[in-house]
N, C-alpha and C positions, 0 to 999 in steps of 0.2 A: 491518253494518259488517264490512269484510274484516279478516283477521288483520294485514295490513300497516297498515291504518288504526288498529287497536287498539294496535299497537306504537308507532306514531307519536304517538298521543294519550298513551300512557304516558310516552314520552320527554319530551313537552312538559310534562306535569305534574311530572315529576321536575326538569326544568330550572327550572320556576317555583319549586319548593321549594328550589332552590339546592344540589342534591346531585349534582354530576356524577360524583363518585367512586362513588356508588351505582349509576350507570349503567355505568361502565367496569369495575368489579370483576368482575361476572359475565361480561362479554365476554372479558376477558383470561383468566379462569379456564377458560372454554370452549375458547379457542384453545390454551391450554397443554395441556388434557386431550386435545384432538384431535391435537396436534402429533406425538405419539409414533408414530402409524401413518399420518401424513399424507405423501403424495407431494409432491415439489416442485411438480408441475404443479397441485396442488390448493390451494396456499396462498392465491392470490387469491380463489378461490371461497369457501373456508372463511372468509376474513376478511370478505368481503362479507356472508355469511350471519350470522356472529357479531356483526358491528358494526352490524347494523340498528337495535338499540335506541339507538345513539349518533347516529342520523340519517344514517348512511352508506348511500348507495344504490348505489355502485359503488366498486370498488377494483381498481387495476392496479399491477403491479410492473414497474419498468424497471431494467435493470442497465447499468452503464457498460461499454463495450467495452474491450478491452485497452489501446488507445491513448488512452482517455478523450476521445474526440472526439464520441461520441454515446451516447444512452441507448436501449437496445433493449428492447422489450416481452418479458417472460418469459411464454411460453405454449407449451403442448405442441405438438410437431411443427413448431415454427418456430425460426428461428435466423438467423444471418448478417444481423443488422440489421433484422429484421422490425419495422415500425412505429417506426422509429428517430426520436428527437428530438435535434437538434444541441445539444451542451452549450453552445456559445458563443453561441447566439442564441435561446434559449427560456426561458420562466419555469421549466420543469423543470430546465434546465441551470443557471440562476442559483441554484436551491435546492441543487443538487449542488456548485457552485463555492464558495458562501459558507457552507454548512452552516446555512442558515436556512430557515424555513418560508415558502413563497410561496403566495399565493392570488389568485383572480380570480373575479368573478361569471360565472355561465353561466345560460342559460335552458333549461328543459326542460319536459316535459309536466306536471310537478308544480309549476310556478312557478319562482321564482328560487332557484337553488342556487349553490354555490361549488365551484370546482375548487381543491383544496389539494394542494400538492406538498411532501412531507416527505423530507428526506435519510434514506437507509437506510445504517446503519453496522453493522459488526460490531466492537464495542469502539470504536475510532476509525478503523478502516479503512473507506473509502468503498466501498459496494457499488453504489449507484444512488439511485433515488428511489421513494417510494410515492405514487401518485396516488389521492386520495379525492374522491368527489363527495358533498358534505355540505350540510346545511341551516343549519348554525350555525358561525360562525367567531369566536365570542367567545373571549377568552383562556382561560377555563375549559375550553372544549371543545377548543381547540388543544392544551392540555396533555394531554388524553385521547388525541388523535390522535397526539401525539408518543410517548406510552407504547405505543400500538399499533405504531408504526413501529419502536420499539426491539425489541419482541418479534418482529416480522416479520423484522428484520435477523438476529436470532439464529437463528430457525427456518430461514431461507434458507441461512445459512452451515452450519448443522448438517446440512442435507439435501444440500448441494452435492456432497459427495464420493460420494454414492450414485447420482448420475445425471449423464449427459453433457449434460443439458438446460442446466445452468448454463454450462458451457464453450461450448456451441453458441451460446447467447445472447450471450456476451461476444465472439464472434469474427465478424469481417466477411469473413474469407477463411481458406483452409487454412493450417495451421501446418507449418513445416519440422520434420523429425524431431528435429534437435538442439534446437530451441526447445521442443518438446514435453517433451523430457527435462529441460531446465533449469527450465522453469516448474513442473514437478512437485516440484522441490526447494525452491523459493523460499518464504519466509514472506510474509505480507501486506505491502504496500508502505507501510503506515503503522502505527505503534505509539506509544502515549503513556501516561504516568502523570503524576502531579503533579510528578515530579522530572525527567523526561526525555521527549524526543520524537524519533522516528526516522521519516523519510520518504524514499522512494526513487523514482527514475525510471529506466527501462530501455528502450532502443531498439536495434535494430529488433525490435518485439514478436514478429513472426511468423517472423523468421529468426535471432534471438539464438542464439549458440552458445558463445561463449567467456566472456562476462561472467556473474558471479553475485554474490549478496550473501547475508548471513545475519546474524541477531542473536538474542540470548537474554538474558533478565533472570533472574538468580538472586540473591536477597537484594538487596544494595545494589550489585551489580556487573552492568553491562551489557556483554555481549560483542557487538562489531560487526565484521564482516569484509566486505571487498570483494575480488573475485578476477577475474583476467583471464587466461584460458588461451590458449596459442598457437593461432592459427588461428580459423576461423569455420565449421568443418564439424562433422560428427557426432563426429569424434575430439576436437575441442575441447570439445564438450558432455560427452563421456565424461570427459575430463580434469578439467573443472571439477566434475563430479559426484563424482568420486573425492576431489577436494580438499575439497568441502563435507562429504562423508560422513566423511572422516578427522577433520576439525576437530571435527565434532559428536561423534564417538565419543570422542575424547580429552577434550573439554570435559565431556561427560556423565559421564565417569569421574573427574572432579575434577582434570584436568590443568591446568597453568599455561599462560600464553601461550607460554612457551618450549617446553613439551611439545607444544602444539598445532602450532606451526610445525615442530618436528622430526618429529612423527608424519606430518604432511601431506607433508613432504619425502620421507620414506621411502616412503609409500604411492604417490606419483606415480612415483618412481624405480623402485620394484619393479614397478609395473603397466605402465610405458611405456618403461623404460630411459632413455636420454639423448635420446629423440626428442621428448619433451613436457615442458613446464614451465608454471608458473602464477605470474604476479606477483600480489602480494597485500599488503593492509594488514590485520593482525590486531590489533584494538583492545580495550581494557578500560577502561571508565569507572566510577570509584567514585562512586556517586551521593551518598554522604555527604560526600565531601571535594572532589569536582570534579577529582580527579587522573585525567588521561587517560594511559594507558600503551599503547604500540603497538610492533609489530615490522614494519618496512618490508622487504618481500621483493621488491626490484627494481621497486617500484611508485611512481607519482607520489606525492609526500608529501601529507599532509593540509593543508587550508586552515583556518586559524583566523579566523573573522569575528567581530570584537568591535565592535558598533556599525557604523560605516562604515570601520573599519580592517581590513585584510586582511593576514594574516601566513602565509607558507608555512612549515610546520613541517618544515623539511628536516633530516634526520638521516642518519647513516651507515647505509646499507642492507646487508642480507645478500643473498645470491643469491636468485633466484626459487625458489619451491617446486619440488622435483624436481631441482634442480641443486646443492644444498648439498654432496652427497658428491662430485659431479664436480669442483666448484671446490676442494674440499679435497684432491683428487687422491690417492686411495687412503689418505687419512688416516682419522681416526675418523669414525664416523657423526655427523651433526649433533647428535643427542640425547646423545652421549657427552661433549659439551663445551658447557656452558651459555654460556660466553663467546663461542661462535661465533654466538649468537643475541642481538644487542644489543637491550636494552629502552630505548625512548625515552619520555620523560615530558613533560607540560605541565600546569600547574595552570590549570584553567578558572575563570572568573568567572561568576556567575549570568547567564543568558540569552546566554552565548557560544554560537556555532554552529560546528560543525566539519563541513567538507565533504570527503567522500571521493569520488574520481572515477576513472574509467579514462581512458586516453589517447585513446580514441575521442571523448571529449567535447571536449577542447581541440585535438586535431589534426584534427578534421573541417574540411573546407575549402569555402569558397564557390566560385562559378564562376570567379572570378579568381584562385583559389589562396590567398586569405587564410585562415589558420586561425582557428577560433573563439576560441582563446586563453584564457589564464588570467584576464586582466583582464576580458574580456567575461563570463566565467563568474561571477567574484566580483561584478561590477557588477550582473548580473542578479539574483542572490540578494539583494543589499542593496536594490536598487530595489523589488523586489516585497515584501520584508519591510516596507519603509517604507509600502507601500500597505495594510498591515494585512491581507494575505491569509492564510488558513490555510496552514500549511506544505505540506500535500498539494497545494493549488492552485498554490502557487509551483512545486513540482516538476513538476506536470502541464504548466504553461506552459513550464518549462525544456525538458521533453521535446519539446514542439512547436517551440520555438525552435531546438533543435539540428537537428531534422529539416528545418525550413524553411530554415535557413542552408545546408544541403547540397542543397537542392531535392529532398528526398525520397530521395536516393541515398546512403545511408550506406555508407562503405567499411569501417567497423569498428563493433563494438558500442560503445554509449555509455551508461554507467551512472553515476549520481551518488547518493550517500547523504548526507542532511543529518541531523545530530545536534544537538539543542539541549538544553543542561543547564539545569535549573530554568526551563522555558519560562514565559512570562507568560500566565497564565490559559488553559492548553491546553484545558480542558473546553469552555467557551463557543465556542472557535474551531474545535473539531473535531466536536462533536456538535450536533444540532438543538436 
C-alpha cells in the first residue's frame, strides 16, 4: 500500500469515528509552523501537502484583480490575469460575491471528487477564493476547509508586502505612477466589527491620482476621511499623499478633527504654496453613541441613508485643505482659531448608512451628457442593500456601474466610502 493510500485509509477511519477536528488540528499546526519561512509562491503547494489527511488532493489560490472583475491564479512567474476566472459568471466568482462556499462534483482518476470554492478574506477584506479538490463535502468537513481558508488568507496577506507576486497577480495592465503612489497609502477597501462597517470603491484603478481615502479605529472612535486633490497627474498624487500623511501624523499624536484639518491645511500650503489644494471630508464616528462628527473642506456633503430615505447632510463648509490661510488673507493660521474649522454633527440610528463620495461619481456623464447624479447614486445603494448583498459586493457593483455609465472613459477619479453603524449581522455577510 502506498503512503497516499495509507493516509487516505487513515482519513476515512477518522471520519467514521466522527472526529474531523482530530484531522484538522495537525494540518493547521503544520501550516502555521511552516508559514514563518514560507514564500508566497509556496503557499498553494504547502497547503496541498499539509491538507492531504483531510482528503484534499489539490489546492489553488485565486486573487481578485484591482477592479474586481476576475480571479487570477496566484503562481510564481505569472501575472496579469493568468488563468483568470470571471467573477460575474463562474462558481468561483459566486463564492467571492456572496462570501459563501460553493461546490460542484468533478470526476478524476481516483473517482468522484468535488471542487470546492471558499472565499479568501483578511479579516473582512476580500482577497479572492481558495479552490480545493476534495473527496468529502459534508458539513463537518466544510467547516475544516473554511478554517484552512481563514489561515491561508492571513498567511497571504502577511506575505504580500515582501513580494511583487501579489501585486502582479492583481493587475491586468501597467499602473500609472500616480496610481502606484496612491495605492501604496490606502488601507484595505473593507473593514468591519460588530459595531461598524466600512467599504470603499475607487476608479480608475490604474490611473487614479487625486482621490484617496483613509480610516482608523481607536477605542470607540472611527476616523474616516475621503480626499480629492486638484488634478489627475503625479502632482495630484503627491498632494493627496501629503494630505493623508499629515492627517495620520496628527491623528496618531492624539489630535482632534480640528487639529487634523488645520495640520493638513498647513502641510499642503507649505509643500505646494497656493498651487494645490485638496477637498475633503474628515469624519469621526462614536461607536458607543452613534454621533457622527465631521469637517467639510470644500467637498460634497455626506449622504445619510436611513432605510429608503436619503438625506444630504449639507453644512457650512470651510475652504479646501491648503487654502485655509489663503482665504483668511494674511490672518491667523487655521489652527490658531478653532472657530475657523466648523464641526458638523448628526446622530445616527442603528443600521444607518453614511455615504461619502467625490464629485467624479455624481458628475460622470453618459454619452448624451446626462450626469450620473446624486439620486442615481442613492438609488443604487438602496436597491442593492434591499437585495441583501454584502456591502463590499454592493460597492464592487457600484464601481462597475460608474465605469459603464461613462463607457469606460472616466474624466475624473470616482471614489465612494460606505459607512454603516451597527450593521445587521456583519460576520455572516462578510466571511465564509
